[in-house]
GUNU-623527 format. One record per atom (N, C-alpha, C, O): residue in three letters; z, x, y. Coordinates in pm, whole numbers, plus 50000, padded with zeros to 5 digits. Atoms other than C-alpha are relative to their C-alpha. Example, Ala and Ser with C-alpha at 12.3 -4.5 7.8 and 13.67 -1.06 7.14 Angstrom:
// residues 2
ALA500005008949881/ALA507805123049550/ALA500005009050120/ALA500665019450118/SER499944991849881/SER507145136749894/SER500734992350109/SER500904997450220/
This chain:
// residues 348
MET500785005049956/MET069330545377381/MET500504987450079/MET500994977450026/VAL499285012049936/VAL070320523177693/VAL498524992150006/VAL497354995750003/GLN501045011550005/GLN068580490177706/GLN500504995450158/GLN501664993850197/GLU499665004449876/GLU068050479678071/GLU499734987350004/GLU498634983450045/ASN500455016350031/ASN068120443778010/ASN501404990650037/ASN502444992849974/ASP499005006549962/ASP070460417978185/ASP500634985649900/ASP501514977349921/ASP499345007650113/ASP070950397977875/ASP500285006449888/ASP500095001149778/LEU499484991450109/LEU072240425477670/LEU501514990549966/LEU501894982650053/LEU498905007650028/LEU075580409877488/LEU501285005650024/LEU501685016749986/THR498454995549948/THR078980411977627/THR500855000449874/THR500764993149775/GLU498834999350119/GLU081840423077404/GLU500574986349973/GLU500904983149859/ASP499425010150069/ASP083110391577407/ASP499164990749908/ASP499654983549821/GLU501105005550102/GLU079900377677242/GLU500045004749907/GLU500014997249810/LEU500284994150097/LEU079740404377024/LEU501044999149912/LEU500834998849791/ALA498625005750071/ALA083660397276929/ALA499654987349923/ALA500044986649807/LEU499995010150065/LEU082440361376854/LEU498855000949875/LEU498794992549785/ILE501184998850096/ILE079350373176644/ILE500715005649882/ILE500525000349772/HIS499624994850123/HIS081460396676417/HIS501114992349943/HIS501644995149836/ALA498785012350074/ALA084130366176370/ALA499234995149901/ALA499524995549781/LEU501005009550057/LEU081150345976271/LEU499305009249876/LEU499085002349777/GLN500404994550104/GLN079670374076030/GLN501465000149895/GLN501265001249774/LEU498995000250113/LEU083260373075852/LEU500024983149955/LEU500134979149839/ARG499605014650045/ARG083550333875870/ARG498744991450067/ARG498994982650149/PRO501255010349962/PRO079990317375945/PRO500314984650028/PRO499654976450093/ARG499825017749988/ARG081440283175930/ARG501114996150046/ARG501384984350068/ALA498545003549945/ALA084830286076052/ALA499944990050106/ALA498844988850159/SER499845007349898/SER085900261076303/SER500325005850127/SER500835017050126/TRP499814996649881/TRP086160263576673/TRP501515005050022/TRP501925015350075/ALA498274995849987/ALA090050262576652/ALA500115014149933/ALA500725023149990/GLU499864989350071/GLU089720289276397/GLU499855015250069/GLU500525025450087/LEU500584987649907/LEU087600311276586/LEU500795003850132/LEU500915015250176/GLY499304997149876/GLY089570306976893/GLY501215004850001/GLY501715011150093/HIS498454995250025/HIS092900313576753/HIS499565016249978/HIS500265023850045/ALA500244986950036/ALA091220349076615/ALA499685004750155/ALA500425013250205/LEU500504994649879/LEU089450354576958/LEU501185000550127/LEU501025007150230/GLY498965000549897/GLY092810346577161/GLY499464989650122/GLY500034990950231/VAL500495008549892/VAL090600316277378/VAL500124986649918/VAL500374985449798/ASP499625011350033/ASP090830281077361/ASP498414993949900/ASP497385000749904/PRO500955005850089/PRO088360259277110/PRO498644999050082/PRO497575004050046/VAL501115001849896/VAL086060250177398/VAL499125009250059/VAL497915009250080/THR500574985549932/THR085590282177547/THR499065004049870/THR497835003349881/VAL500784996450104/VAL084500293977187/VAL498404993649963/VAL497384999949939/ALA501095010050015/ALA082010263077142/ALA498745004150113/ALA497545005350088/ARG500804996249892/ARG080620272677492/ARG498895010850007/ARG497705011450039/ARG500594987950028/ARG080080305577417/ARG499075002149900/ARG498105009649914/TRP501175000650080/TRP078280299377117/TRP498944991550014/TRP497984993649941/GLN501455009849949/GLN075730272277257/GLN499495010550097/GLN498275011850089/ARG500874988949896/ARG074810300077529/ARG499215009649894/ARG497985010049888/LEU500634990850088/LEU074080324877269/LEU498904992449916/LEU497774997049927/SER500825009550052/SER072290298577064/SER498684994250043/SER497664991849978/GLU501325008649922/GLU070020282177335/GLU499215009750029/GLU498005007250033/ARG500874988849969/ARG068890318377428/ARG499525006049884/ARG498735015249905/GLY500504994650081/GLY068240326377078/GLY500635013849941/GLY500315020849846/ALA499244986050016/ALA070630355177097/ALA500655002149863/ALA500705013949827/ALA499375001450119/ALA072330348476774/ALA499784983749946/ALA499444973750009/TRP500095010050077/TRP072390324076495/TRP500665000149876/TRP500995011349836/VAL499455002350148/VAL073850312676155/VAL499194993449904/VAL499124981149904/GLY500805004750136/GLY071720307175854/GLY500475003749865/GLY501685004349841/VAL499584998250124/VAL071630315375500/VAL499705009849972/VAL499075016250056/SER500254987050055/SER071360344975277/SER500275000149836/SER501214995849770/PRO499994997150170/PRO070650353474910/PRO501435002249911/PRO501805013949924/GLY498784995150044/GLY073990354574711/GLY499775009749864/GLY498825007449789/PRO500024989850094/PRO074510383274459/PRO499134996849854/PRO498485005449794/ARG500235002450117/ARG073580362174150/ARG498324992850016/ARG497474993249927/LEU501625000349964/LEU070160350174302/LEU499185009049975/LEU498085006049929/PHE500814989049996/PHE068840382474305/PHE499665000549846/PHE498585006049826/ASP500404999350156/ASP068720379473886/ASP499284988249960/ASP498894987449843/ARG500605009650025/ARG067160348073909/ARG498524996450050/ARG497844986750016/VAL501085002049955/VAL064210354474109/VAL499435014350025/VAL500095024650007/CYS500674987149995/CYS061720381374183/CYS499725005250171/CYS499004997650237/LEU499754990949906/LEU062060404274497/LEU499135009349995/LEU498865015549891/ALA500664986950021/ALA059760429374630/ALA499775003350178/ALA499734995350271/TYR500084991749893/TYR059340453574915/TYR498084999650041/TYR497505003349939/LEU501124999949981/LEU055630451075048/LEU499695010150141/LEU500385010750243/ARG500714992049898/ARG053530475575263/ARG498784993550012/ARG498084991149913/ILE501485006250007/ILE050470459375397/ILE499435007250115/ILE500125010850210/ASP501324993049920/ASP047290475575584/ASP499254988050069/ASP499074977350011/CYS500775009649939/CYS045390456275827/CYS498845004450081/CYS499045015550129/ALA501094997249953/ALA041960458175987/ALA500175006950148/ALA501015002050223/PRO499574995049840/PRO041960479076330/PRO500134986450097/PRO499344976950100/GLY500065007849880/GLY042930459176605/GLY500744983449972/GLY500924975850067/GLU499835011250080/GLU044210427476352/GLU501364999549991/GLU501874988549968/VAL498324998150016/VAL047890437676341/VAL500974988350032/VAL501904983849965/GLY499265009849920/GLY049140412576569/GLY499694985449938/GLY500504976249926/THR500485013050038/THR046970384976432/THR500524994849889/THR501024983649882/VAL499534998650123/VAL047830391576077/VAL501664997550005/VAL502154987749949/VAL498545007249989/VAL051640390476156/VAL500254988850026/VAL501074983549952/ALA499705012349960/ALA051590358176341/ALA499984989049896/ALA500804979949892/GLU500645003250121/GLU049920345576032/GLU500824995749890/GLU501154984749845/LEU499054997650080/LEU051980359075805/LEU501674992149999/LEU502304985249919/ALA498675010149973/ALA055190346275960/ALA500164987849964/ALA501324984049950/ARG499525011650036/ARG054560311475859/ARG500104999849883/ARG500374988449846/HIS499595001050135/HIS054950321275483/HIS501155000650000/HIS501935006850073/PRO498335004050055/PRO057990307675299/PRO500265012349917/PRO501455015549911/HIS499674990850083/HIS057660337275065/HIS500445013850065/HIS501295021650022/LEU499294987549925/LEU058090364775310/LEU500884996650114/LEU500744989650213/VAL498925006649901/VAL061190363575466/VAL500345010750085/VAL501315009350158/THR499464991449914/THR061240396475641/THR498665006350047/THR497895010949963/LEU501234992849970/LEU058350410375859/LEU500165008950095/LEU500665003650194/GLU499944986149941/GLU058330447276030/GLU498665006050055/GLU497735008149978/ARG501154990749963/ARG055770464776231/ARG500545012750000/ARG501735014050031/ALA499164989950046/ALA056320499376147/ALA499135011250049/ALA497905011750048/ALA500864986849964/ALA055690534876288/ALA499775008549852/ALA500675014949798/GLY500174994650153/GLY054460548075954/GLY498334999249982/GLY497454995350059/PRO501115000550069/PRO051630552075739/PRO499184986149991/PRO497964986150012/HIS500265013850014/HIS051270512475682/HIS500684992350129/HIS501734994950186/HIS499775006749883/HIS051160486975955/HIS501144992149992/HIS501904990850087/ILE498855010750032/ILE053600463275813/ILE500935002949876/ILE500505007249769/LEU499175001750101/LEU056670461675613/LEU500744987549972/LEU501514982950056/ALA499565013450015/ALA057690430475468/ALA500774998149859/ALA500395002849752/THR499175009750123/THR060210412675219/THR499834989849941/THR500234979349991/ALA500415013250050/ALA058900389474973/ALA500824994749895/ALA501445002849826/GLY499035005850142/GLY060810365974703/GLY498904990349953/GLY498154984050028/ALA500795010350093/ALA058940345674438/ALA500914996949885/ALA501975002649863/ALA499075007050057/ALA060160323974181/ALA500245007549845/ALA501125004749764/ASP500174992150110/ASP059180349573902/ASP498915009250010/ASP498065007250097/LEU500974989149976/LEU057010379873854/LEU498424994149984/LEU497384999750021/ALA501384998649981/ALA054190361773786/ALA499444993250131/ALA498254992650159/ALA500455008949888/ALA054280340774109/ALA500005012250115/ALA499345011150218/MET500284989449883/MET054890376274307/MET498835003249954/MET497995001350042/SER501094995450029/SER052030389374106/SER498824994250061/SER497905001450100/ARG500925011149947/ARG049910358574231/ARG499865002850160/ARG498745003350211/TYR499685000849867/TYR051250362174600/TYR499135015550044/TYR498145017150115/ALA500604983849956/ALA050660404374608/ALA498755004649960/ALA498225014850002/LEU501404994150030/LEU047400404574429/LEU499044990550047/LEU497994994350098/GLU501135009049942/GLU045570374674522/GLU500194992550136/GLU499164991050202/VAL499935006249894/VAL047060355674820/VAL500075008050111/VAL499225004850195/LEU500084992349907/LEU047920382775061/LEU498565008650013/LEU498015009950122/PRO501264992649959/PRO044780403475013/PRO498944990250010/PRO497894994550058/GLY501075009049945/GLY042670374275047/GLY500004995550149/GLY499264987250202/HIS500395007349825/HIS043330370475428/HIS499205010650025/HIS499195021649970/PRO501234991549938/PRO040470384475622/PRO500385008950067/PRO499425016650077/HIS499704989949944/HIS042100407975805/HIS501185010749948/HIS501525020850009/VAL499384990350099/VAL044390423975537/VAL498935008949917/VAL497935003949865/THR500974992950049/THR042700454175397/THR500995009449904/THR500545020749885/ALA499394994350132/ALA045550466575107/ALA501434992950005/ALA501764986550105/VAL498685005150057/VAL048950455474971/VAL500565007849886/VAL500235005849770/ARG499214994450101/ARG051050476674789/ARG501594996649998/ARG502344998450094/ALA498775005150024/ALA054250462874638/ALA501035008849935/ALA500705019149877/GLU498924990650072/GLU057450477574508/GLU501004990649963/GLU501534984250054/LEU499155010850038/LEU059680455174310/LEU501375006449988/LEU501595018149954/ILE498664996449985/ILE063410454174352/ILE500644994049859/ILE500654982649811/THR499215002650138/THR065440460074021/THR500824999649991/THR501294997549879/HIS498565002849965/HIS068740458674186/HIS500185000850157/HIS499755009350235/MET499325001749848/MET070140449974512/MET501315002049993/MET502114996249919/PHE498464992250014/PHE073200468874575/PHE500544989150148/PHE501574982550133/THR499565006149912/THR073550451074923/THR498764995550090/THR497715002050086/GLU500975007849903/GLU071460429875175/GLU500864996250135/GLU502084995850150/GLY499794997549859/GLY071480425875540/GLY501194988550026/GLY501824989650131/GLY498515007049973/GLY074430397975514/GLY501245001250030/GLY501994994550101/ASP499044990350000/ASP076870423875444/ASP500135011450118/ASP500795021850106/TRP500074989349895/TRP076300442775760/TRP501004994850102/TRP500764983450142/ARG499365002149907/ARG079000441276006/ARG499935008750142/ARG499485020150130/ILE500104991949887/ILE079260453676402/ILE501075002950027/ILE501095009850128/ASP498554993049994/ASP082910461476387/ASP500274996550162/ASP500625006350228/ALA499735003749863/ALA083340443676748/ALA501574992450003/ALA502054989450112/LEU498725003549972/LEU086780430376680/LEU501035008449964/LEU501035016849874/ALA498804992750026/ALA090080442576710/ALA500605000349880/ALA500144991349811/PRO499385003650087/PRO092200446076440/PRO500964986849970/PRO500904979249873/ASP499125011050009/ASP095030421476527/ASP498914986050029/ASP499344974650010/GLN500965011950024/GLN091980397276565/GLN499384997449854/GLN499034986249817/ARG500875002650148/ARG090380402676198/ARG501724993849925/ARG501704988449814/THR498855002950081/THR094170394776094/THR500434986150018/THR501004979049935/ARG499785013549997/ARG094330363276282/ARG499074987749949/ARG499284975649948/LEU501245010650030/LEU090960348776156/LEU500404996049837/LEU500375004249745/PRO499535001750139/PRO092150330775841/PRO498575004649874/PRO497355005549887/ALA501235000050124/ALA090290337075494/ALA499704986949973/ALA500484977649990/PRO500815012650035/PRO087900310475385/PRO500654992649895/PRO500934999549798/PRO499295005350110/PRO089560286375163/PRO499404998549865/PRO498284994049845/ALA500894998450152/ALA088980290874776/ALA499254985449948/ALA499674973849955/PRO500615012650006/PRO086230269874659/PRO500534993349903/PRO501444999349846/ARG499345007550109/ARG087090242474402/ARG499155002449893/ARG497935001549905/ALA500825000350114/ALA086080248074058/ALA499254986549954/ALA499814975649952/ALA500645013250029/ALA083070224073939/ALA500174998249877/ALA500155007449795/LYS499855002350156/LYS083590205373626/LYS498895002249912/LYS499025001149790/ARG501164993650076/ARG080190217173521/ARG499425012050071/ARG499775013850187/ASP501224988749922/ASP077830246273632/ASP498814994450028/ASP498194992649923/ARG501075004549949/ARG074950232573808/ARG499155009850060/ARG498575007650166/GLY500854985849925/GLY073170264873893/GLY498594997849998/GLY497955007250044/ARG501385003049982/ARG069680249373867/ARG499584999150120/ARG500384993150192/PHE500565006649835/PHE067870244874197/PHE499474989949991/PHE498674989249898/THR500685011650003/THR066830212474260/THR499174999450138/THR499405007050232/ASP500805002549871/ASP064130198474528/ASP501074998950093/ASP500975005650196/GLN499055001749899/GLN067200188174705/GLN500605013550060/GLN500495018650172/ASP499824985249994/ASP068490219474683/ASP499395009750118/ASP499815015650218/ARG501094994249871/ARG065540233374861/ARG499954994650115/ARG499745002750205/ALA500035008249879/ALA065600206175137/ALA501365005050059/ALA501545006250180/LEU498584995249907/LEU069230218675201/LEU500045013950032/LEU500575017850137/LEU500114984649950/LEU068700254775211/LEU499025002350112/LEU499265010750198/GLY500614999149883/GLY065640248275442/GLY500704994350095/GLY500424997950209/ALA499265006249842/ALA068060227275678/ALA500965009750057/ALA501045012150178/LEU498864990349989/LEU070840251775659/LEU499445016150038/LEU500125024650097/ALA500984986549955/ALA068190282775704/ALA499964996750162/ALA500415004950242/ARG499835003849849/ARG067770263576058/ARG501054999350078/ARG500944999850200/ASP498575003149946/ASP071440258576123/ASP500605000849926/ASP500714990349861/GLY499154997250085/GLY073580272375921/GLY501554994750027/GLY502404996649940/ARG498865000849943/ARG076600259276132/ARG500004984350009/ARG500924977850059/ALA500205016449973/ALA075140221276107/ALA501344992749901/ALA501764997949798/ALA499135002150058/ALA077920197476016/ALA499314993349872/ALA498114991149861/TYR500685007150117/TYR077740180275658/TYR499604987450045/TYR498594984849980/SER500045011949947/SER077560146375832/SER498074999250032/SER497224991449989/ALA501294997449929/ALA074260160376028/ALA498945001749860/ALA497964994349850/LEU500614994950113/LEU072890177875667/LEU499664985349928/LEU498494982049909/ALA500135010450069/ALA073390145375491/ALA499074989750079/ALA498214984450008/GLY501075008249899/GLY071410124275763/GLY498875004949944/GLY498094997249887/GLU501374995150015/GLU068660147475701/GLU499595000749856/GLU498475004749825/LEU500424999550150/LEU068630145375328/LEU499944987549935/LEU499334985349830/GLY500195015350049/GLY069200107475297/GLY501115001049884/GLY501004995549775/THR498685002150120/THR072540113175097/THR501084997050062/THR500994988950154/ARG498465001449965/ARG076320113975165/ARG500675013350041/ARG500225023649992/ALA499654986449946/ALA078390141575347/ALA500535004149900/ALA500045014449855/ALA499114995350157/ALA080640146175036/ALA499205005149918/ALA499695014549855/VAL500914995850061/VAL077570152174863/VAL499495011850031/VAL499325020349944/VAL500524989249976/VAL076240176975045/VAL501095012050017/VAL500715023650004/LYS499044990750008/LYS079970194575090/LYS500225005749864/LYS500275017849847/ARG500094993250129/ARG080240198374726/ARG498855005649941/ARG498955015349866/ARG501314988550039/ARG076660210074656/ARG500395014850112/ARG500995025150080/ILE499424987849929/ILE077310234974912/ILE500835012149943/ILE500485023849925/GLU498854992250052/GLU080760247374775/GLU499355006349859/GLU499345018349834/GLU500684993250146/GLU078860249274394/GLU498955010850051/GLU498855020549976/LEU501234990550011/LEU075810269674544/LEU501005010850038/LEU500795021449979/THR499604987149982/THR078230293474682/THR501095009449933/THR501265021649937/ARG499174997050123/ARG080800295674430/ARG499315006849894/ARG499955015249830/LEU500774996250115/LEU078100303874180/LEU499155014250041/LEU498215020549993/GLY501184989549904/GLY076810329774416/GLY498605002149997/GLY497985012449968/LEU501425002449989/LEU073550317674461/LEU499344999350146/LEU498134998350168/PHE500465000149835/PHE073400317474865/PHE501275001750044/PHE502235000249968/ARG499044998249922/ARG075780324775132/ARG499634999250123/ARG498444999850154/PHE500545002449844/PHE076090319675520/PHE499875015250079/PHE500715023850052/ARG499914989549929/ARG075300347475738/ARG499894999450176/ARG499204990150217/CYS500404998449885/CYS075260355576110/CYS498975010650071/CYS499205022650056/ASP500834989949976/ASP072530372976267/ASP499685000150164/ASP499684989650228/PHE500255001449852/PHE071680384276641/PHE499125006550029/PHE498665013349937/ALA501164990749920/ALA069100400776864/ALA500545013850003/ALA501185017750101/ARG499574984849991/ARG069830438376760/ARG499945005650116/ARG500945009350178/PRO500004989349866/PRO068590455777049/PRO500594993350110/PRO500785001350202/LEU499115002749909/LEU070470433977281/LEU501365002349959/LEU502135001050055/GLY498774996350054/GLY073630442777082/GLY500255013249977/GLY501265015649911/GLY500044985850001/GLY073080480577101/GLY499325004949869/GLY499485016949845/TRP500294993250111/TRP071450485876779/TRP498324996749991/TRP497904988149913/PRO501275006550003/PRO067590483876856/PRO499195009249921/PRO497965008149922/VAL500774992250113/VAL066710511176586/VAL500274995449867/VAL501444994149829/ALA500015004650147/ALA065910499076225/ALA499305013049921/ALA498275017049977/VAL500774989350082/VAL064720527975979/VAL500274996049864/VAL501384992149830/THR500124998250145/THR063690526675602/THR499835012449935/THR498955020749959/PHE500444983850040/PHE063990556075412/PHE499474995249834/PHE499974985349779/TRP500304999750152/TRP062360558175043/TRP500585013249950/TRP500285023750007/ALA499354991350050/ALA064400579774839/ALA499775001949862/ALA499284992449802/SER499644998750114/SER064840595774511/SER500945004349948/SER501355014350006/ALA498914997350065/ALA067540599274291/ALA500175001849841/ALA499844992349769/PRO500175000450155/PRO068080613073916/PRO500494984349950/PRO501354977550006/THR499595013650062/THR068310580573701/THR501274995149972/THR501644983750003/ASP498835003850041/ASP071510581173568/ASP500805001450121/ASP501984998250104/GLN499145002349897/GLN072800584773931/GLN499494988750134/GLN500024988550245/VAL500435008749912/VAL070920557374116/VAL501264989050035/VAL501424985450152/ARG499135011150012/ARG073780531074047/ARG501295007050078/ARG501955000850161/ARG498744996149938/ARG076580554874152/ARG499495003650141/ARG500355005250228/ILE500544991249849/ILE074420568574471/ILE500124985050059/ILE501134981550120/GLY500025017149937/GLY073590529274574/GLY501134995050033/GLY501294990950149/HIS498705004749970/HIS076990518874547/HIS500745005750103/HIS501504998950170/ALA499524990849879/ALA077990550374796/ALA499284996350135/ALA499774998350246/LEU500965000649898/LEU075330541575015/LEU500464984550070/LEU500334981650189/VAL499945015349926/VAL076300503775074/VAL501525001750088/VAL501894994450180/GLU498674998549914/GLU079750516675201/GLU499535005650144/GLU500345003150233/LEU500104998449880/LEU078090530675502/LEU499854992650105/LEU499164982450097/PRO500215014049901/PRO078290512575814/PRO498564997650045/PRO498104986550073/GLN501195000849958/GLN075080519475906/GLN498874990949921/GLN497954984349969/THR500555008350136/THR073740503775571/THR499584986050036/THR500414977050050/ARG500425016950002/ARG071810471475618/ARG499484993349835/ARG499864982949780/ASN500565002750108/ASN070010469575308/ASN499635011449876/ASN498815020649887/CYS500614985250110/CYS069810492874961/CYS499864991149869/CYS500484981249830/ALA500425005950130/ALA068100485974645/ALA499425007549930/ALA498605014549989/ALA500744989350102/ALA066900505874333/ALA498684986450007/ALA498734974250026/ILE501465004049972/ILE062950498574339/ILE499295007449892/ILE499755017549839/THR501214993250066/THR059750506574133/THR499355005450077/THR499415003250198/GLY500754993849899/GLY057480527674249/GLY499955020349970/GLY500475027049880/ALA499474985449998/ALA057090566974345/ALA501265002750027/ALA501545014049989/HIS498594999249958/HIS060930562974479/HIS500734992349914/HIS500184982549864/ASN499505014350049/ASN063510544074312/ASN501204998850036/ASN502154996749960/LEU498715006049909/LEU066060538474594/LEU499094997450146/LEU498055003550171/LEU500295004649881/LEU065460521374942/LEU500994995350068/LEU501814987050027/LEU498464996449895/LEU067960525375221/LEU499404992650127/LEU498474999650169/GLN499955002549886/GLN067570504875536/GLN501164998750084/GLN502174992150058/ALA498584995249912/ALA069910515375812/ALA499414994250158/ALA498284995450206/SER500005003249870/SER070760498876169/SER500515012650101/SER501595017550068/LEU499774989449923/LEU070970526876445/LEU500054997550141/LEU499404988350193/HIS500185002549846/HIS071730531276816/HIS498925005550061/HIS498575001550172/SER501064994749913/SER068810553876884/SER499185006649885/SER499515008549769/VAL500984989750090/VAL066000573376734/VAL500415012849977/VAL499985019149881/ALA499074987150041/ALA068160603976749/ALA500794999549917/ALA501245010149873/ASP499275001450083/ASP070160588976531/ASP499434998849839/ASP500194997749743/VAL500815000250137/VAL067540587876223/VAL499945015649948/VAL499705016949829/LEU499674987150049/LEU067980626476188/LEU501385001949946/LEU501775004949833/ALA498464997050048/ALA071480629076188/ALA500494989249876/ALA501114992849776/PHE499885007050173/PHE071750599675916/PHE499735006349945/PHE500555012049873/GLU500624992250144/GLU069600616775715/GLU500875010749952/GLU501325011749838/ASN499444990350021/ASN071270646075755/ASN501824997349943/ASN502525005749887/GLN498795002250038/GLN074600630475688/GLN499944994049813/GLN500844995449729/LEU500235001350124/LEU072910616375357/LEU499565010449923/LEU499695010249800/ALA500294985650104/ALA071710649475231/ALA501365008049971/ALA501565012949860/ALA498754995149997/ALA075380663575324/ALA500804992149857/ALA501344998749768/ALA499185007950060/ALA076930635575123/ALA499524996649831/ALA500214992349739/HIS500615005650130/HIS074250630774828/HIS498855012849999/HIS497735009450036/PRO500944988750035/PRO072300666074762/PRO498964997449908/PRO497875003049921/GLU500475003050094/GLU071070651174469/GLU498614988850056/GLU497484988150009/LEU501305007249991/LEU068920626074637/LEU499325006650104/LEU499745015450179/THR501034990649952/THR065890635674783/THR498894988850112/THR497874983550065/VAL500525007849909/VAL064590615175101/VAL498655001850020/VAL498385010950099/GLY501454997849974/GLY060540611275082/GLY499324994550100/GLY498144997650111/GLU500515010749901/GLU059800588075352/GLU500624993650075/GLU501134983150038/ARG499115011549897/ARG061460574875661/ARG499074994450111/ARG498335002650165/VAL500555007649906/VAL059910548375909/VAL500884990150055/VAL501714981950013/VAL499065007949894/VAL061090535476213/VAL499144988950037/VAL497974989250075/THR500685010649955/THR060640500076269/THR499714996450144/THR500714995650215/LEU500405002049850/LEU058790492076622/LEU500154985150031/LEU500194981350148/ARG499695015449932/ARG059330454276631/ARG500284991149865/ARG499454988049780/HIS499595012350125/HIS061240430176373/HIS499174987750060/HIS499334983150173/ASP500615014349936/ASP058900399076403/ASP500584990449921/ASP500924980249981/LYS499165012150044/LYS060610377776124/LYS501415008749919/LYS501395018749847/LEU498644999350094/LEU064140381475979/LEU500794989349948/LEU501294979750007/LEU499555014250087/LEU065390360575695/LEU499184985850057/LEU499854975950086/GLY500515011949961/GLY062920334375802/GLY500024996050144/GLY499394985950174/ARG500295002949841/ARG063370334576209/ARG499245008250034/ARG499335020150003/ILE501104991849886/ILE060530345576435/ILE500855002050095/ILE501664994050143/LEU499584990949918/LEU061560370276645/LEU499145002450121/LEU497945003850096/ASP500414993849885/ASP060670379777015/ASP500275015749993/ASP500905022849914/PRO499994983150045/PRO060070415377101/PRO501515004650047/PRO501715016750038/GLN498554995649977/GLN064060416777217/GLN500774994349864/GLN502004994749862/GLY499285003050087/GLY064890403476896/GLY500754987049987/GLY501574983549902/ARG499365014850009/ARG065770369176982/ARG499374989049908/ARG498224990949868/SER500675007350111/SER065030341576748/SER499404987250080/SER500044981450167/MET501075007349916/MET062120317976874/MET499884985649922/MET499854974949983/ALA500175009250050/ALA061760295776589/ALA500485002149818/ALA500315013849784/ALA499974998150133/ALA062590294476207/ALA499564992349880/ALA499734980349858/VAL501195003150114/VAL060280294275886/VAL501005000449880/VAL501085010749814/ALA499615000150131/ALA062540282075602/ALA499755006749896/ALA498625003549861/PRO500324990450104/PRO062480307575310/PRO499914988949879/PRO500844981149857/ASP500295007450083/ASP061060289075043/ASP499475004549873/ASP498455000049821/ILE500754991750100/ILE060680313074757/ILE499634993849844/ILE499075000149755/TRP500375005750136/TRP060360288474460/TRP498314990350003/TRP497774987349896/SER501165003449977/SER056980272074600/SER499025009049958/SER499085021249939/ASP501204991350082/ASP053810280974464/ASP499025009450103/ASP498315003950186/PRO500614991249908/PRO052240310274648/PRO498474998450013/PRO497845004650098/GLY501425002350005/GLY048740297774571/GLY499794986350104/GLY498654983350141/ALA500105006549908/ALA049530270474805/ALA500045002450133/ALA499854993850219/VAL499784994149866/VAL050010289375091/VAL498654996050097/VAL497474996650061/ASP501345002249933/ASP047820278875389/ASP499705012050111/ASP500255015350216/GLN500314988149921/GLN045960308275495/GLN499024995150134/GLN498635003550216/
């Protein structure tokens, strides 16, 4: 699928994005060394990307967070002619981290998070159906997340460039495990969701604390696997305009093996074990609609015991991990995910 757009990302920009996918908070000097340019050039290149919403750094759930909260994929139906209105209003909900308009039997696909099953139940059974234009909500709980979008890479760096990008420093061991989220942690994650490369001093000023405190807490939360940083970009402008979701079924005793194998595919963006009629969900980023069939054939050849029951192409990503997107996938605004807040307090 050829995208006729003067704003398409260049090879230099894609290389920078790939470097930031690997090291989202690397210094300009480190990034410049890897890319073979001076730090000022890298900083300016990122500023241009950021200002036009073509790329951004935010936060992503860490592997241990999935064991502490309740996540679900939602399929939402709307009254005729009201899908755009519903999407615009639901995009403000901090519990809906991702919103997609779908070419399928349901109008909206969404990823939702809540503090626990009771909160998710309240959100899916009371809050969302209470919207005047929502006609149905179907929830499929995530029982195990094999991978999420923060692991997806675009493979734009040359091998020697990857070699020159240093590994992140090993986090220092904390004197005690402070894994419980506090109100200040929620405020910190909200600030990082808006700008994942914000300086410690800027974050400290926003939170009313010291830079050393912020730095130490970020290191603790990442070391504990509760969150991590990720670099995202406008995928239609970078050559990945197609997102597809597969609902599939595998023998119960094969779900983990197949799930881990699907994670290794370069197209895989999200893969999870779920409840419902199917027990596996796979989301992939592709270059064209024609690639959907080719990718499904690849799945069938590699895993004949896996049965795909439904496949849905995303017509438009309206929200991606808290970022509200325009039709070209550019970030227009940020709604910091806050899955710990009370779903009943959502302003309808």
